[in-house]
N, C-alpha and C positions, 0 to 999 in steps of 0.2 A: 503493499500499499503506500509506504513512504517514497519508494522510488518512482512509483507512478505520479504522486504529487510533486515531488521535486522535479521530475522530468517533464512536467507539464510545461515549465516556462521554456523549455528548449523549442517546443513547437509554438507557444505564444510569443516568442522573440521576433518571428517574422512579421508579425502584424505592427504595422507603423500607423499611428493615428495623426501624428503632427509631424512632418518633416522638420519644423523648428528644433523640436526635441529629440528627434531621431537619434542622433549621436550619443546622447547621455542615456537614452532608453536602452540603445544596443549594448553600451558600455555596461550597464547595470545587469543586463541579461547575461552578458559574457562572464562577469564576475560571479554572478550566481551560479551558472552552470559549471564554472571552475571550482566554486565552494562545494556543489553536489559531487563533483568528482573526487575531491579531496575526502569528503565524507565518506563515500563509497569504499575508498582505498583505506580508511582508518586513520587518516591524518586530520584528527578533529580539531586541533589548535588552528591549524591552517585553513580549515573550512570556516572556522568562526571568524577568522580575520576577513576572509573573502565575503562572507555573508554581511559583515558590518559594512564593507566598502559598498557592496551592491545596495544595501538598505538606505545609506546615507545619501545615494542618488535617487531612489525611488521616492523618498519622502519629498523630494523636491518637484516631483512631476505631478500631473493632472491626477485625479482619483481614477480614472479608468486605466492608467498606466502605472498606478502605484501598486506593486506587487510585494510591498513589505510584509504582508501577511505570510507569504512564503519564506522570506528570509527569517522571519521570527521563528517559524516552525523548523525551519533547517537548523539554526543556530541552537534552538532548544534541544533538538535531537543530538547534536554534538555535544552539547554539555551534559546531556543525560548519558552518553556514551562515556563521558569523562567521570561520571558518578558526581558531577557538580549539580545535585537536584535543586538547590536553591536558585541557581542561575536559570536553569532548565524551566523551573515553574514560572519564573518572571517572563521568560520568553513566550511559554505557551499561552500564558494570560494575554501577552500583547497579541499573539497570533489570533486568539479568540476575539478580542476586542476589534481588531482591524478587519477580521473576516465577516464579523456581523455587519459591520459597516459597508463592505463590498460584496456581501451575499455570496461568499464562495463556500458552498456547502462541503465539499470534500476537505478542504482545509480545516473547516470548523470542527467536523467530526474526527479528524486525525488529531487536532490540537487538545480537544476534550479527552479523548482517549490516552494520549501520551501524558496529559497533564494528570489525569487520574493516576496513571502508573506511576508517576514520579511522586505524588502524595503518598502513595501505597509503600513506595521505596523508602520513605522517611517516617514510616509509621504513623502518618497522619491519616487514620482511617476513616474518620468522620468526614474530612474534606475529599477524601478519595471516594467515598461512597456516593457523597452528593453528585460530584463531578461525573462518575460513571452514569449515574441516574440521568443527569441531564443530557449526557451525550447519547444515552440510549432513547430519550424522548426524541431528539432529533432524528436519529436512526430510523426509529419506528414510524414517525410521522412522514419520513420520505421513503420508507421501505427500502433502506440501504442495509441489506442483510450481511453484507460484507464485513461490517464492524460488530455484529452479534457475538461472535465467539469470544473476542477479547472483552467485550463489555460485560457480558454475562459471567464470563470466567472471573473478571475482576471483581465483581459484586459477590461471586461465590467465595473468593479469596479472602474478603473482608468479613462475611458471615462466619467462615471457618475461624478467622482470627478472634472473633467475638465469642467463639465457643458454640455458635449457633448451627450445629452439623447438619441437621435436617434442611434448614433454610440454604445452606451452602450446597447441599446435594441437589435442591432443585435448580439452582443457577448454573451449576455444572452440567446438569441433564440438558438444559436449554442450550449452553454453550457447546457441548458435545454434538447435539443435533445439527446445529449449523456448521460446526467445524467438519462433520463428516459430509454433509451435503456439499460444502465447498472444497473437500478434500484438502484441507490445511494441516498437513502432518504434524508441524510443530505444535500448533493448538491442541490437537488430539492428544499428544503426548502429555502436554502440560495439565491438561484436563484430567486425563486418566490419573497422573500423579496426585492430583487434588482428591480424587476418590480415595486414593491409597492412604493419603494423609488423614483422611476422615476415620477410615477403619482402624488406623494406628491409634488415632486419638481415643477412640471407642474401645481401645485394647483388644479389637478383633486382629491380632497379629497374623495369624494363617490368612485370612482374607486380604490383608494388607500386602502380604508377600505375593500373593497370587495376582494382585493387581500390578504391583511393581514390576514383577517379572513377565507378566502378560500371559498367565496360565489359565 
């Protein structure tokens, strides 16, 4: 999903609305694309610098050419990859604010999902739960099932952290349903581990082992 979002700009960069600003716009797109390449290569600090440079230009352009919601999202992911969750949370919030203004739904759903993940990573479960719920609301409203596995799994993880194992199972079942429909193997594995953790917490060790080892 993130690569689809970040690479959107590569296609969008061929659209020029006003020749007076074409040079700045194209330069910003070039910087963004370079930042995305560095991110994919695992060079997160370099990606952040490039996203910063691209954003500085975007913010000076007209609203229809301001793609700073994308730079905030990309930079947030780079910070998240560096385990700098405080900075990531700030950027994901920026992306959400800018996306709502610019009505870019794909970016909005990604930003909410990654923001919730970041809250969860710092054990801010209340904020994470609320953010997953908001993201799920938008996804359900727009029938965007691509986000369902992560959002439902996230809610399940928090219910598990709160010791509400039955509620966690309910969310995991929904997450697993959509993950299997979409054939998202990484999500399926993580969700199955969630079921194993529940059985482990319930002291059903043999059942937990069966789930962990796929028996």
